[in-house]
C-alpha positions as CSV (number, residue, x, y, z in Angstrom):
1,M,30.7,41.6,191.6
2,K,34.4,42.4,191.4
3,K,34.9,39.3,189.3
4,V,32.1,40.3,186.8
5,I,33.6,43.8,186.5
6,L,37.1,42.4,186.1
7,F,35.8,39.8,183.5
8,F,34.0,42.6,181.6
9,A,37.1,44.9,181.7
10,M,39.3,42.0,180.4
11,G,36.9,41.2,177.6
12,L,36.7,44.9,176.6
13,A,40.5,45.1,176.6
14,I,40.8,42.0,174.4
15,V,38.2,43.2,171.9
16,S,39.7,46.7,171.7
17,C,43.2,45.4,171.1
18,K,42.1,43.1,168.2
19,N,44.3,43.9,165.2
20,E,41.9,44.1,162.3
21,K,43.5,44.5,158.9
22,A,41.2,46.2,156.5
23,A,41.6,45.0,153.0
24,T,42.2,48.1,150.9
25,E,41.8,47.9,147.2
26,E,44.2,50.1,145.4
27,K,43.0,51.3,142.1
28,T,45.9,52.2,139.9
29,E,44.9,53.8,136.7
30,E,47.4,53.6,134.0
31,V,48.1,57.1,132.9
32,K,49.6,57.3,129.5
33,Q,51.3,60.6,129.0
34,E,50.1,62.0,125.7
35,I,52.6,64.0,123.7
36,A,51.4,66.9,121.6
37,Y,52.6,66.8,118.0
38,A,52.6,69.1,115.1
39,S,51.7,67.1,112.0
40,F,53.3,67.5,108.5
41,G,52.4,65.6,105.4
42,M,50.2,62.5,105.6
43,E,48.3,62.1,108.9
44,I,50.2,59.5,111.0
45,N,50.4,58.5,114.7
46,D,53.3,57.5,117.0
47,A,52.0,54.0,117.6
48,D,54.5,51.2,116.7
49,A,57.3,53.7,115.8
50,L,60.7,52.0,116.0
51,S,63.4,53.5,118.3
52,S,66.5,54.7,116.5
53,E,68.5,51.7,117.7
54,R,66.0,49.2,116.3
55,M,65.8,51.2,113.0
56,M,69.6,51.0,112.7
57,E,69.3,47.2,112.8
58,H,67.1,47.4,109.7
59,Y,69.5,49.8,108.0
60,K,72.4,47.5,108.5
61,G,70.6,44.7,106.6
62,L,69.9,47.0,103.6
63,K,71.9,47.0,100.3
64,K,71.9,49.7,97.7
65,G,68.5,49.6,96.0
66,D,66.7,48.0,98.9
67,T,63.8,49.8,100.6
68,V,61.8,49.1,103.7
69,N,58.5,50.7,104.9
70,A,59.0,52.0,108.4
71,K,57.9,54.4,111.1
72,M,60.7,55.5,113.4
73,K,61.5,58.0,116.1
74,G,64.5,60.3,116.0
75,K,66.0,63.5,117.2
76,I,66.6,66.4,114.8
77,I,70.2,67.4,114.2
78,E,69.6,69.9,111.4
79,V,66.9,71.2,109.1
80,C,67.4,72.8,105.7
81,S,67.9,76.5,106.5
82,K,66.4,77.7,103.1
83,K,63.1,75.9,102.8
84,G,62.9,73.1,105.4
85,C,63.0,70.6,102.5
86,W,65.2,68.0,104.4
87,M,66.4,67.2,107.9
88,T,69.0,64.9,109.5
89,L,68.2,62.8,112.5
90,D,70.5,61.5,115.2
91,M,70.4,57.7,115.3
92,G,73.0,57.2,118.1
93,N,76.5,55.9,117.9
94,D,77.5,58.8,115.5
95,K,75.0,57.6,112.9
96,E,72.6,59.9,111.2
97,V,69.8,59.6,108.7
98,M,69.0,62.1,105.9
99,V,65.2,62.6,105.7
100,R,63.6,64.1,102.6
101,F,59.9,64.6,102.0
102,K,57.9,62.7,99.4
103,D,57.3,64.7,96.2
104,Y,58.3,67.9,98.1
105,G,54.7,67.8,99.3
106,F,55.5,69.4,102.7
107,F,58.4,71.1,104.5
108,M,59.6,71.3,108.1
109,P,59.8,74.6,110.0
110,L,63.2,76.1,109.6
111,N,63.7,76.3,113.4
112,A,62.4,72.7,114.0
113,E,64.2,70.9,116.8
114,G,63.6,68.0,119.2
115,D,62.0,64.6,118.7
116,V,60.1,63.5,115.6
117,V,58.3,60.5,114.3
118,V,58.7,59.9,110.6
119,N,56.7,57.5,108.4
120,G,57.8,56.3,104.9
121,K,60.6,54.3,103.2
122,A,64.1,53.7,104.5
123,F,66.9,53.0,102.1
124,V,70.7,53.3,101.7
125,A,72.4,55.3,98.9
126,E,75.6,56.8,97.8
127,T,75.3,60.6,97.7
128,S,77.3,62.4,95.0
129,V,79.8,65.2,95.7
130,D,77.5,67.7,93.9
131,E,74.5,66.8,96.1
132,L,76.6,66.8,99.3
133,R,77.9,70.3,98.4
134,H,74.3,71.4,97.7
135,Y,73.2,70.2,101.1
136,A,76.2,71.9,102.8
137,E,75.2,75.2,101.0
138,D,71.6,74.8,102.2
139,A,72.8,74.3,105.7
140,G,74.8,77.5,105.6
141,K,78.3,76.0,105.6
142,S,81.3,78.2,104.7
143,K,82.8,78.1,101.3
144,E,85.9,76.3,102.6
145,E,83.7,73.6,104.2
146,I,81.8,73.2,100.9
147,E,85.0,72.9,98.9
148,A,86.4,70.4,101.3
149,I,83.8,67.9,100.1
150,T,85.6,65.8,97.5
151,E,84.2,62.2,97.9
152,P,80.8,60.7,97.6
153,K,79.3,59.5,100.9
154,F,77.4,56.3,101.7
155,E,74.3,57.4,103.7
156,Y,71.2,56.1,105.5
157,K,68.2,57.9,103.9
158,F,64.5,58.1,104.5
159,L,61.7,59.3,102.2
160,A,59.0,60.5,104.6
161,D,55.3,60.8,103.7
162,G,54.3,62.0,107.2
163,V,56.1,63.6,110.1
164,L,55.1,64.3,113.7
165,L,57.1,67.0,115.5
166,A,56.9,66.9,119.3
167,Q,56.0,70.3,120.8
């Protein structure tokens, strides 16, 4: 009888010590963080928008008179302080893009700041002294700063038909 009890106790100990690995299925849901945007001009989305670095590669290949349809992301440096009729975007490496709006069909809020997605045509152009002074005046620059502009400037430009402003 002692042998039966001992055998039963050993069997119970073996069964209870069995290391059973339960296969757990982890469900990972891909959560895409949606960004809220204020939309201006033509209705666009942020899908397939080029980063500022990739867009600069396109700009480097452009010559005066060339245009390329594009959608890009950027960070606002400055907005026209009178009407919101233009803005400049930081493209990294001390490069910036002057963005104007197609047919003056829409304007940006005067206090706009942060990230934007713009859709339209990218091009390069030489900006005249008069136009540079006009932009400086719109930006609220001092008379001395405006008068210091004496040479035309080669610039990266963008004519936007739609803008998304991250909120």
